[in-house]
N, C-alpha and C positions, 0 to 999 in steps of 0.2 A: 505493500501498501502503500502508497508516497504521502512523501511530506504533509500537502497542501490535505489531500484528505482526512489524517490521521489533526493537522490543528482544525481543522474543521471539526470531526466528531468530538475535540478535546474541549474547542468553543460550544458548540450545537447540548453537551449536558452537560456543561460547565464543570468538566472534568476535574479542573485547577482546586474546585473551592470545596467538591463534595468531601476530598482527604486532604486534614491535616497536616503540613506541612512536613511532620515529623513523624510520624507513618507515612507518608510519600520516599525520603528520606528510607525507610527501615523498612519496606519493602524492594527499592531497588536494590539495598546492598543483599539480603537477601537473597536476590535474581541472578543479581551483578556477582555475589563476592560466599559469604557465606550458606546459606538454604536454612538458615531457622528466623522463625519473625513470631513475635509472642500473639500473642489469644487475644491482647485490644487491639491490634493493630491486625490482624486478623478480620475478625469486626466493622474496623472500614475498611479492608478490600474488599467485602466480597458485596461492599452494595452496588457495585455495578462494572462488571465484563468485559461492556464497551470500554468504557472509559480503561479498565486496567491496562485491555490488552491495545488501546489504541497507547496509550500513555509508554510503556512496553515497546512498540512500534516505532515511536518518534524515537525514540531511547538511540535504537540504534543506525537511526540514519543519521542521529550523528557523527559529526567526524572522528570524535576522539574517541570511538569503538569500532571503529573498520577493523581494528584485526578482529576483534573477540566472530565466534562463529555466533551466525543469527539465531543457525536450526540448533544450536547445546538452553542459547538466552532464551528460547520462547520453548523449549522441553521447560526449563528453568519452574519460567515462570505459570508453564501450564501447572509444573508441578506446585507450588508454592499455591496458586489457585483451587485446587484441588486437596492437596492440604488445610488450605484455611474453613474449606469449604464444612470439609465431617470437621473442625470441631466445632466451630460453630454451628453444627447438626447434632451436638454431642448433649445428652444433656447435660454431662457434668464440667463438662469447657471452662465458667465463669462461678463454679459453685468455690 
């Protein structure tokens, strides 16, 4: 997906305001570095799959990330999303 399309999706869905900056940074660190994410951040993340995908795709289009495998990052992104869904769906997640 082209940058212009991602930017439009992000703008139309208010993606940059749905999730607080600390959670955006934690989710990005999870996807691009650590693989771990807190329950509280997961609660914020699962507010929007469209936003999650558009933000990851826009990040991948940044020249700073040109040496990173897009397939690996997308796989990590999906894994983070699925882990968060499972965590949020679990009745004991926030006990």
